[in-house]
A tleap script that builds the chain and sets N, CA, C and O, in Angstrom:
source leaprc.protein.ff14SB
mol = sequence {
  NMET LYS SER ASP PHE ALA MET ALA ARG ARG
  HIE LEU GLU ARG ALA TYR ASN ALA LEU SER
  GLY ASP ASP GLU THR SER ARG LYS SER ARG
  ASP ALA LEU ASP LEU LEU VAL ASP ALA ILE
  LEU THR ALA GLU TYR ARG ARG GLN GLU CYS
  GLU ILE ILE PRO PHE PRO ALA ASN GLU ASP
  ARG ARG SER ARG ARG SER ASN CILE
}
set mol.1.N position { 90.611 137.401 -62.857 }
set mol.1.CA position { 91.884 137.819 -62.316 }
set mol.1.C position { 91.661 139.044 -61.419 }
set mol.1.O position { 90.997 139.998 -61.821 }
set mol.2.N position { 92.212 139.011 -60.219 }
set mol.2.CA position { 92.060 140.120 -59.283 }
set mol.2.C position { 93.134 141.179 -59.509 }
set mol.2.O position { 94.240 140.877 -59.956 }
set mol.3.N position { 92.793 142.400 -59.197 }
set mol.3.CA position { 93.743 143.509 -59.311 }
set mol.3.C position { 94.733 143.467 -58.154 }
set mol.3.O position { 94.389 143.077 -57.037 }
set mol.4.N position { 95.957 143.871 -58.437 }
set mol.4.CA position { 96.985 143.981 -57.406 }
set mol.4.C position { 97.035 145.449 -56.980 }
set mol.4.O position { 97.832 146.233 -57.495 }
set mol.5.N position { 96.169 145.800 -56.030 }
set mol.5.CA position { 96.040 147.191 -55.604 }
set mol.5.C position { 97.323 147.711 -54.959 }
set mol.5.O position { 97.686 148.872 -55.148 }
set mol.6.N position { 98.006 146.865 -54.203 }
set mol.6.CA position { 99.230 147.306 -53.542 }
set mol.6.C position { 100.287 147.708 -54.575 }
set mol.6.O position { 100.957 148.729 -54.418 }
set mol.7.N position { 100.430 146.912 -55.618 }
set mol.7.CA position { 101.414 147.241 -56.650 }
set mol.7.C position { 101.010 148.506 -57.402 }
set mol.7.O position { 101.855 149.354 -57.688 }
set mol.8.N position { 99.741 148.634 -57.721 }
set mol.8.CA position { 99.263 149.830 -58.418 }
set mol.8.C position { 99.509 151.075 -57.570 }
set mol.8.O position { 99.916 152.117 -58.085 }
set mol.9.N position { 99.262 150.958 -56.276 }
set mol.9.CA position { 99.474 152.093 -55.370 }
set mol.9.C position { 100.953 152.480 -55.336 }
set mol.9.O position { 101.289 153.663 -55.378 }
set mol.10.N position { 101.833 151.484 -55.261 }
set mol.10.CA position { 103.277 151.776 -55.251 }
set mol.10.C position { 103.709 152.502 -56.523 }
set mol.10.O position { 104.490 153.452 -56.463 }
set mol.11.N position { 103.203 152.056 -57.670 }
set mol.11.CA position { 103.553 152.717 -58.936 }
set mol.11.C position { 103.041 154.155 -58.970 }
set mol.11.O position { 103.743 155.062 -59.417 }
set mol.12.N position { 101.818 154.356 -58.495 }
set mol.12.CA position { 101.263 155.714 -58.473 }
set mol.12.C position { 102.054 156.616 -57.518 }
set mol.12.O position { 102.287 157.788 -57.817 }
set mol.13.N position { 102.461 156.071 -56.379 }
set mol.13.CA position { 103.247 156.856 -55.429 }
set mol.13.C position { 104.622 157.200 -56.007 }
set mol.13.O position { 105.139 158.291 -55.768 }
set mol.14.N position { 105.209 156.280 -56.759 }
set mol.14.CA position { 106.492 156.569 -57.410 }
set mol.14.C position { 106.321 157.661 -58.463 }
set mol.14.O position { 107.174 158.540 -58.584 }
set mol.15.N position { 105.234 157.615 -59.221 }
set mol.15.CA position { 104.967 158.655 -60.215 }
set mol.15.C position { 104.768 160.002 -59.521 }
set mol.15.O position { 105.257 161.028 -59.995 }
set mol.16.N position { 104.049 159.994 -58.398 }
set mol.16.CA position { 103.829 161.219 -57.622 }
set mol.16.C position { 105.173 161.823 -57.207 }
set mol.16.O position { 105.399 163.024 -57.354 }
set mol.17.N position { 106.062 160.968 -56.685 }
set mol.17.CA position { 107.372 161.450 -56.230 }
set mol.17.C position { 108.246 161.917 -57.387 }
set mol.17.O position { 109.080 162.803 -57.203 }
set mol.18.N position { 108.076 161.349 -58.561 }
set mol.18.CA position { 108.866 161.751 -59.729 }
set mol.18.C position { 108.463 163.133 -60.226 }
set mol.18.O position { 109.269 163.825 -60.848 }
set mol.19.N position { 107.237 163.536 -59.962 }
set mol.19.CA position { 106.742 164.850 -60.405 }
set mol.19.C position { 106.986 165.888 -59.312 }
set mol.19.O position { 106.045 166.414 -58.718 }
set mol.20.N position { 108.248 166.170 -59.059 }
set mol.20.CA position { 108.599 167.043 -57.936 }
set mol.20.C position { 108.733 168.515 -58.318 }
set mol.20.O position { 109.098 169.339 -57.479 }
set mol.21.N position { 108.444 168.850 -59.563 }
set mol.21.CA position { 108.587 170.238 -60.019 }
set mol.21.C position { 107.531 171.163 -59.434 }
set mol.21.O position { 106.509 170.718 -58.913 }
set mol.22.N position { 107.798 172.449 -59.531 }
set mol.22.CA position { 106.869 173.472 -59.040 }
set mol.22.C position { 105.973 174.023 -60.132 }
set mol.22.O position { 105.189 174.940 -59.886 }
set mol.23.N position { 106.078 173.475 -61.337 }
set mol.23.CA position { 105.266 173.981 -62.443 }
set mol.23.C position { 103.816 173.497 -62.291 }
set mol.23.O position { 103.527 172.555 -61.553 }
set mol.24.N position { 102.931 174.168 -63.008 }
set mol.24.CA position { 101.497 173.885 -62.902 }
set mol.24.C position { 101.159 172.453 -63.313 }
set mol.24.O position { 100.321 171.811 -62.679 }
set mol.25.N position { 101.794 171.954 -64.353 }
set mol.25.CA position { 101.509 170.600 -64.829 }
set mol.25.C position { 101.881 169.562 -63.771 }
set mol.25.O position { 101.141 168.601 -63.556 }
set mol.26.N position { 103.016 169.751 -63.115 }
set mol.26.CA position { 103.431 168.822 -62.063 }
set mol.26.C position { 102.470 168.866 -60.885 }
set mol.26.O position { 102.110 167.825 -60.335 }
set mol.27.N position { 102.053 170.074 -60.493 }
set mol.27.CA position { 101.118 170.205 -59.375 }
set mol.27.C position { 99.777 169.549 -59.692 }
set mol.27.O position { 99.227 168.820 -58.867 }
set mol.28.N position { 99.256 169.808 -60.881 }
set mol.28.CA position { 97.970 169.213 -61.268 }
set mol.28.C position { 98.080 167.692 -61.379 }
set mol.28.O position { 97.159 166.965 -61.006 }
set mol.29.N position { 99.200 167.230 -61.888 }
set mol.29.CA position { 99.411 165.778 -62.004 }
set mol.29.C position { 99.492 165.134 -60.630 }
set mol.29.O position { 98.931 164.059 -60.423 }
set mol.30.N position { 100.183 165.774 -59.683 }
set mol.30.CA position { 100.252 165.235 -58.314 }
set mol.30.C position { 98.875 165.206 -57.671 }
set mol.30.O position { 98.531 164.255 -56.970 }
set mol.31.N position { 98.086 166.250 -57.909 }
set mol.31.CA position { 96.715 166.267 -57.371 }
set mol.31.C position { 95.890 165.106 -57.932 }
set mol.31.O position { 95.157 164.447 -57.195 }
set mol.32.N position { 96.014 164.865 -59.225 }
set mol.32.CA position { 95.273 163.766 -59.855 }
set mol.32.C position { 95.756 162.419 -59.330 }
set mol.32.O position { 94.953 161.532 -59.041 }
set mol.33.N position { 97.082 162.271 -59.209 }
set mol.33.CA position { 97.631 161.019 -58.679 }
set mol.33.C position { 97.209 160.795 -57.235 }
set mol.33.O position { 96.961 159.662 -56.824 }
set mol.34.N position { 97.128 161.868 -56.470 }
set mol.34.CA position { 96.689 161.762 -55.077 }
set mol.34.C position { 95.267 161.194 -54.996 }
set mol.34.O position { 94.970 160.360 -54.141 }
set mol.35.N position { 94.396 161.654 -55.895 }
set mol.35.CA position { 93.025 161.121 -55.933 }
set mol.35.C position { 93.023 159.637 -56.305 }
set mol.35.O position { 92.265 158.850 -55.738 }
set mol.36.N position { 93.865 159.269 -57.248 }
set mol.36.CA position { 93.951 157.859 -57.650 }
set mol.36.C position { 94.483 156.987 -56.521 }
set mol.36.O position { 93.978 155.887 -56.293 }
set mol.37.N position { 95.503 157.473 -55.811 }
set mol.37.CA position { 96.051 156.715 -54.681 }
set mol.37.C position { 94.975 156.522 -53.612 }
set mol.37.O position { 94.855 155.434 -53.048 }
set mol.38.N position { 94.195 157.564 -53.329 }
set mol.38.CA position { 93.106 157.439 -52.352 }
set mol.38.C position { 92.085 156.389 -52.791 }
set mol.38.O position { 91.614 155.597 -51.974 }
set mol.39.N position { 91.747 156.384 -54.074 }
set mol.39.CA position { 90.788 155.405 -54.582 }
set mol.39.C position { 91.348 153.990 -54.479 }
set mol.39.O position { 90.618 153.058 -54.142 }
set mol.40.N position { 92.630 153.827 -54.765 }
set mol.40.CA position { 93.281 152.516 -54.667 }
set mol.40.C position { 93.314 152.054 -53.210 }
set mol.40.O position { 93.040 150.889 -52.924 }
set mol.41.N position { 93.646 152.955 -52.297 }
set mol.41.CA position { 93.660 152.596 -50.871 }
set mol.41.C position { 92.283 152.158 -50.400 }
set mol.41.O position { 92.153 151.197 -49.641 }
set mol.42.N position { 91.261 152.864 -50.851 }
set mol.42.CA position { 89.891 152.489 -50.486 }
set mol.42.C position { 89.567 151.094 -50.985 }
set mol.42.O position { 88.983 150.292 -50.256 }
set mol.43.N position { 89.935 150.802 -52.205 }
set mol.43.CA position { 89.674 149.475 -52.776 }
set mol.43.C position { 90.522 148.407 -52.097 }
set mol.43.O position { 90.062 147.288 -51.874 }
set mol.44.N position { 91.755 148.756 -51.774 }
set mol.44.CA position { 92.686 147.780 -51.201 }
set mol.44.C position { 92.238 147.329 -49.811 }
set mol.44.O position { 92.375 146.155 -49.466 }
set mol.45.N position { 91.709 148.246 -49.020 }
set mol.45.CA position { 91.355 147.931 -47.640 }
set mol.45.C position { 89.853 147.828 -47.403 }
set mol.45.O position { 89.392 147.860 -46.261 }
set mol.46.N position { 89.102 147.704 -48.478 }
set mol.46.CA position { 87.653 147.549 -48.352 }
set mol.46.C position { 87.355 146.194 -47.724 }
set mol.46.O position { 87.976 145.184 -48.056 }
set mol.47.N position { 86.404 146.198 -46.824 }
set mol.47.CA position { 85.991 144.935 -46.214 }
set mol.47.C position { 85.207 144.128 -47.222 }
set mol.47.O position { 84.370 144.656 -47.955 }
set mol.48.N position { 85.488 142.857 -47.246 }
set mol.48.CA position { 84.757 141.990 -48.140 }
set mol.48.C position { 83.403 141.663 -47.521 }
set mol.48.O position { 83.262 141.525 -46.306 }
set mol.49.N position { 82.421 141.546 -48.396 }
set mol.49.CA position { 81.096 141.195 -47.912 }
set mol.49.C position { 81.121 139.775 -47.380 }
set mol.49.O position { 81.778 138.892 -47.933 }
set mol.50.N position { 80.399 139.578 -46.308 }
set mol.50.CA position { 80.341 138.251 -45.724 }
set mol.50.C position { 78.933 137.997 -45.195 }
set mol.50.O position { 78.129 138.916 -45.037 }
set mol.51.N position { 78.670 136.764 -44.935 }
set mol.51.CA position { 77.367 136.388 -44.409 }
set mol.51.C position { 77.466 136.296 -42.892 }
set mol.51.O position { 78.346 135.618 -42.362 }
set mol.52.N position { 76.576 136.968 -42.206 }
set mol.52.CA position { 76.543 136.919 -40.747 }
set mol.52.C position { 75.612 135.795 -40.339 }
set mol.52.O position { 74.454 135.743 -40.750 }
set mol.53.N position { 76.140 134.897 -39.523 }
set mol.53.CA position { 75.359 133.746 -39.080 }
set mol.53.C position { 74.867 134.024 -37.666 }
set mol.53.O position { 75.676 134.135 -36.745 }
set mol.54.N position { 73.553 134.138 -37.479 }
set mol.54.CA position { 73.041 134.403 -36.136 }
set mol.54.C position { 73.149 133.156 -35.255 }
set mol.54.O position { 72.908 132.038 -35.710 }
set mol.55.N position { 73.510 133.364 -34.014 }
set mol.55.CA position { 73.560 132.272 -33.056 }
set mol.55.C position { 72.201 132.155 -32.378 }
set mol.55.O position { 71.546 133.168 -32.132 }
set mol.56.N position { 71.773 130.941 -32.075 }
set mol.56.CA position { 70.480 130.784 -31.404 }
set mol.56.C position { 70.542 131.379 -30.001 }
set mol.56.O position { 71.569 131.294 -29.328 }
set mol.57.N position { 69.466 131.967 -29.575 }
set mol.57.CA position { 69.397 132.566 -28.243 }
set mol.57.C position { 69.392 131.452 -27.202 }
set mol.57.O position { 68.740 130.422 -27.377 }
set mol.58.N position { 70.113 131.670 -26.141 }
set mol.58.CA position { 70.183 130.697 -25.057 }
set mol.58.C position { 69.491 131.305 -23.854 }
set mol.58.O position { 70.062 132.148 -23.162 }
set mol.59.N position { 68.265 130.881 -23.604 }
set mol.59.CA position { 67.459 131.461 -22.524 }
set mol.59.C position { 68.072 131.200 -21.158 }
set mol.59.O position { 67.981 132.058 -20.280 }
set mol.60.N position { 68.699 130.032 -20.947 }
set mol.60.CA position { 69.307 129.728 -19.644 }
set mol.60.C position { 70.421 130.713 -19.332 }
set mol.60.O position { 70.527 131.181 -18.199 }
set mol.61.N position { 71.234 131.031 -20.290 }
set mol.61.CA position { 72.347 131.954 -20.089 }
set mol.61.C position { 71.828 133.342 -19.771 }
set mol.61.O position { 72.380 134.020 -18.904 }
set mol.62.N position { 70.792 133.776 -20.446 }
set mol.62.CA position { 70.220 135.098 -20.190 }
set mol.62.C position { 69.642 135.195 -18.777 }
set mol.62.O position { 69.839 136.201 -18.095 }
set mol.63.N position { 68.938 134.164 -18.342 }
set mol.63.CA position { 68.328 134.214 -17.019 }
set mol.63.C position { 69.390 134.186 -15.926 }
set mol.63.O position { 69.201 134.810 -14.883 }
set mol.64.N position { 70.510 133.475 -16.135 }
set mol.64.CA position { 71.588 133.451 -15.154 }
set mol.64.C position { 72.245 134.821 -15.039 }
set mol.64.O position { 72.607 135.237 -13.939 }
set mol.65.N position { 72.405 135.520 -16.143 }
set mol.65.CA position { 73.030 136.848 -16.112 }
set mol.65.C position { 72.151 137.853 -15.362 }
set mol.65.O position { 72.673 138.705 -14.642 }
set mol.66.N position { 70.861 137.768 -15.514 }
set mol.66.CA position { 69.985 138.732 -14.840 }
set mol.66.C position { 69.914 138.459 -13.337 }
set mol.66.O position { 69.563 139.364 -12.580 }
set mol.67.N position { 70.229 137.264 -12.884 }
set mol.67.CA position { 70.192 136.928 -11.463 }
set mol.67.C position { 71.497 137.271 -10.759 }
set mol.67.O position { 71.566 137.174 -9.534 }
set mol.68.N position { 72.526 137.665 -11.486 }
set mol.68.CA position { 73.829 137.948 -10.863 }
set mol.68.C position { 73.845 139.305 -10.235 }
set mol.68.O position { 74.858 139.710 -9.665 }
savepdb mol mol.pdb
quit
């Protein structure tokens, strides 16, 4: 089962917004949530590994380009 990073990020952002106080606990909690949101964003938009398929070199095309 894959993680739903977008939903997790939304919940963390809502928790961040709910901790709007100026007390030390709220500030530290927002800092911690900010780190978690950054980690979720990194995971959410990470490029998936893929296989790169090389194309065969075309000598005719290369020679035509150098003559232009």
